C-alpha positions in Angstrom: 22.4 17.1 38.6 22.8 14.8 35.5 26.3 13.8 36.7 25.1 12.9 40.2 22.1 10.9 38.8 24.3 9.1 36.3 26.6 7.9 39.3 23.6 6.8 41.4 22.4 4.7 38.6 25.9 3.3 37.8 26.3 2.4 41.5 22.7 0.9 41.7 23.5 -1.3 38.6 26.7 -2.5 40.3 24.7 -3.5 43.4 21.9 -5.1 41.7 24.5 -7.2 39.5 26.1 -8.5 42.5 22.8 -9.5 44.1 21.4 -11.1 41.0 24.7 -13.3 40.8 24.0 -14.1 44.5 20.4 -15.0 44.0 20.9 -17.8 41.7 22.5 -21.4 42.1 22.8 -23.6 39.3 24.2 -27.2 39.5 26.2 -28.6 37.6 27.9 -25.7 36.0 29.0 -27.8 33.0 27.6 -30.6 31.2 29.4 -33.3 29.0 27.4 -35.9 27.1 29.2 -39.0 25.9 27.9 -41.0 22.8 25.4 -43.1 24.8 24.0 -40.5 27.2 20.7 -38.9 25.9 19.4 -36.8 28.9 20.9 -34.5 31.5 19.6 -32.6 34.5 20.4 -29.1 35.7 19.2 -27.8 39.2 18.2 -24.2 39.5 17.8 -22.7 43.2 16.5 -19.3 44.0 18.6 -18.2 46.9 17.0 -14.7 47.0 14.3 -13.5 49.5 11.6 -13.0 46.9 9.9 -14.8 44.3 12.0 -14.8 40.9 11.1 -15.9 37.5 14.0 -17.5 35.2 13.8 -18.1 31.7 16.0 -20.9 30.0 17.3 -20.4 26.4 20.3 -21.5 24.2 23.1 -19.2 23.5 26.0 -19.7 21.0 29.3 -18.5 22.0 32.9 -18.5 20.4 35.5 -19.3 23.0 38.8 -17.1 23.0 42.4 -17.9 23.5 42.4 -16.1 26.9 39.3 -18.1 28.4 36.5 -15.5 27.7 33.5 -15.9 25.0 32.1 -13.8 22.2 28.3 -14.2 21.5 27.4 -15.3 18.1 24.3 -13.9 16.5 23.2 -17.4 15.3 24.0 -21.1 15.5 27.0 -22.7 13.7 27.7 -26.2 12.2 29.0 -27.3 15.5 26.3 -25.9 17.7 24.4 -28.4 19.9 21.3 -26.4 20.4 19.4 -27.6 17.4 19.6 -31.3 18.6 18.0 -30.7 22.0 14.9 -30.1 24.0 14.6 -28.3 27.1 11.8 -28.6 29.8 10.7 -26.3 31.4 12.0 -23.1 29.7 10.5 -20.9 32.2 10.0 -21.2 35.9 8.7 -19.0 38.6 10.3 -19.9 42.0 9.7 -19.1 45.7 12.5 -18.2 48.0 14.6 -21.4 48.6 12.6 -23.4 46.0 14.4 -25.3 43.3 13.6 -26.7 39.8 15.2 -29.4 37.6 15.7 -28.5 34.1 15.9 -31.4 31.7 18.1 -31.5 28.5 17.1 -34.2 26.1 19.4 -35.0 23.0 18.0 -35.9 19.7 21.1 -36.9 17.4 20.4 -36.8 13.5 21.4 -39.9 11.6 24.8 -39.8 10.1 26.3 -37.1 12.6 29.7 -36.1 11.6 32.6 -37.0 14.1 33.5 -34.1 16.3 32.5 -31.9 19.2 29.2 -30.0 19.4 28.7 -27.3 21.9 26.1 -24.6 23.0 25.5 -22.6 26.3 22.5 -23.1 28.4 21.5 -19.5 29.5 19.5 -18.8 32.7 17.8 -15.3 32.6 16.6 -13.9 35.9 13.7 -11.6 34.7 13.1 -8.5 36.5 10.2 -8.3 38.9 7.5 -5.6 38.5 7.3 -3.2 41.3 3.9 -1.4 41.4 4.9 0.6 44.4 7.7 2.4 42.5 6.2 5.8 41.4 9.8 7.0 39.8 9.8 8.2 36.5 13.0 6.6 36.0 12.5 2.6 35.5 15.4 0.2 34.9 14.5 -3.1 33.9 17.7 -5.4 33.9 17.7 -9.1 32.8 20.6 -10.7 34.8 21.9 -14.0 33.3 24.1 -16.9 33.9 25.3 -19.6 31.2 27.0 -22.9 31.4 28.5 -24.9 28.5 26.9 -28.2 27.3 29.1 -30.4 25.2 28.3 -33.5 23.2 31.0 -35.7 21.5 30.6 -37.9 18.6 33.3 -40.5 17.9 35.5 -38.8 20.4 39.2 -38.9 20.7 41.6 -38.1 23.7 42.6 -34.3 22.9 46.5 -33.6 22.7 47.7 -30.6 24.7 51.2 -29.1 24.9 52.4 -26.5 27.0 54.6 -24.5 24.5 56.0 -21.7 26.8 56.0 -20.6 30.4 57.3 -17.4 31.7 57.2 -15.1 34.9 55.2 -12.0 34.7 54.2 -9.5 37.4 50.6 -8.5 38.5 50.3 -4.9 37.6 48.8 -3.7 40.8 50.7 -5.7 43.5 53.8 -6.7 41.6 53.1 -10.3 42.8 54.6 -13.1 40.7 52.4 -14.7 38.1 52.8 -17.2 35.4 51.7 -16.9 31.7 51.5 -20.2 29.7 51.0 -20.6 26.0 49.2 -23.8 25.5 48.3 -25.8 22.3 45.4 -28.2 21.8 44.9 -30.4 18.8 42.2 -32.9 17.6 38.4 -31.9 17.2 37.8 -32.2 21.0 38.3 -29.9 24.1 40.1 -30.8 26.9 39.0 -30.2 30.8 40.7 -30.1 34.0 42.9 -28.4 36.3 46.3 -26.6 35.9 48.6 -26.7 38.8 52.0 -25.3 39.7 54.6 -26.8 41.9 57.7 -25.2 43.2 61.0 -26.7 44.2 64.0 -24.6 45.5 66.4 -27.4 44.7 66.5 -31.1 43.4 66.3 -32.4 47.0 63.5 -30.3 48.4 59.8 -31.4 48.2 57.2 -30.1 45.7 55.2 -27.2 47.0 51.8 -26.4 45.2 51.8 -22.6 44.7 49.0 -22.0 42.1 46.1 -23.5 40.5 43.2 -23.0 38.0 40.4 -25.6 38.2 37.7 -25.9 35.6 39.9 -25.2 32.8 38.7 -26.1 29.3 40.5 -25.5 26.1 37.5 -25.7 23.5 37.5 -27.3 20.2 36.8 -23.8 18.5 40.3 -22.5 19.6 43.7 -24.2 19.1 46.0 -22.0 21.3 45.2 -20.9 24.9 46.9 -18.1 26.8 46.5 -18.9 30.4 47.8 -16.8 33.5 48.3 -18.5 36.9 48.6 -16.4 40.1 50.3 -17.6 43.1 47.9 -18.5 46.1 47.6 -15.6 48.5 49.6 -17.3 51.1 52.4 -18.5 48.9 55.4 -16.7 47.5 58.7 -17.5 45.7 61.8 -15.8 47.1 64.5 -18.1 46.0 65.7 -19.5 42.5 64.5 -23.1 41.7 62.0 -24.5 39.5 58.3 -24.6 38.9 56.6 -27.6 37.3 53.3 -27.3 35.7 50.7 -30.0 35.3 47.5 -30.0 33.2 45.5 -33.0 34.5 42.0 -34.0 33.6 38.9 -34.0 35.3 35.2 -35.7 35.1 35.2 -37.7 31.9 39.0 -37.1 31.5 39.7 -38.2 35.1 43.3 -39.6 35.5 44.5 -38.2 32.3 47.6 -36.1 32.1 47.3 -33.8 29.2 50.6 -31.7 29.5 53.7 -31.0 31.7 56.3 -28.5 31.5 59.1 -27.2 33.9 60.3 -23.6 34.2 63.6 -22.7 35.8 63.2 -19.8 38.1 66.4 -17.6 38.1 67.4 -14.7 40.6 66.6 -12.2 37.8 62.9 -13.4 37.7 62.7 -12.4 41.3 63.5 -8.8 41.2 
């Protein structure tokens, strides 16, 4: 009986998690302040079919080389949260209703040059269900966060693709690319990483893979990035793959890094 109950609860958790992610729409999903900008806005939309209450708080996160985050227990010297004001910090929205959250920056005097970042966390609070008479009560707070960055005396980050190699996806054995990337300076990069295949020098380039919204944040120097082929693309003949990391938004038209990998017959086995 216990095992069956555990299975039901786990399955319910998965379904609720998927629904919670689908019930909240946030735009934009990234904010970058320049030195003159003092305010920014984030739009929150309740896309569910019931009233929802959302809480807005700051969260401090350490980025990892593989693109994930580790939540920190308290702010650091490079946290942005202490320089901000949020309004509102909580909202109750009807189905389809939207609310704008305003972020205001108050920079201290003589702020040291560098990049400051915190993550804005949106928590969907559980609704009280007075009709539920079950002795088992599950209260889950689902959340979604976006990075908020401010740069002081910004410099263009330097990024180098140090190595690229072919790997195979474990479950399907489809080709993937693993890239080792290095970023220097105190500032993060942001853009998209694209891969273009050519079977020979005279053939046109064909885009076969891409990752958008790729940041290498200032708290990591080395990035370990995996690119998967598009579902409708495959490489069956030797040739070459060119990788290009290009900037977006505030880094529009910037080419951060390029690298070319020769594809041999042995890599296709």
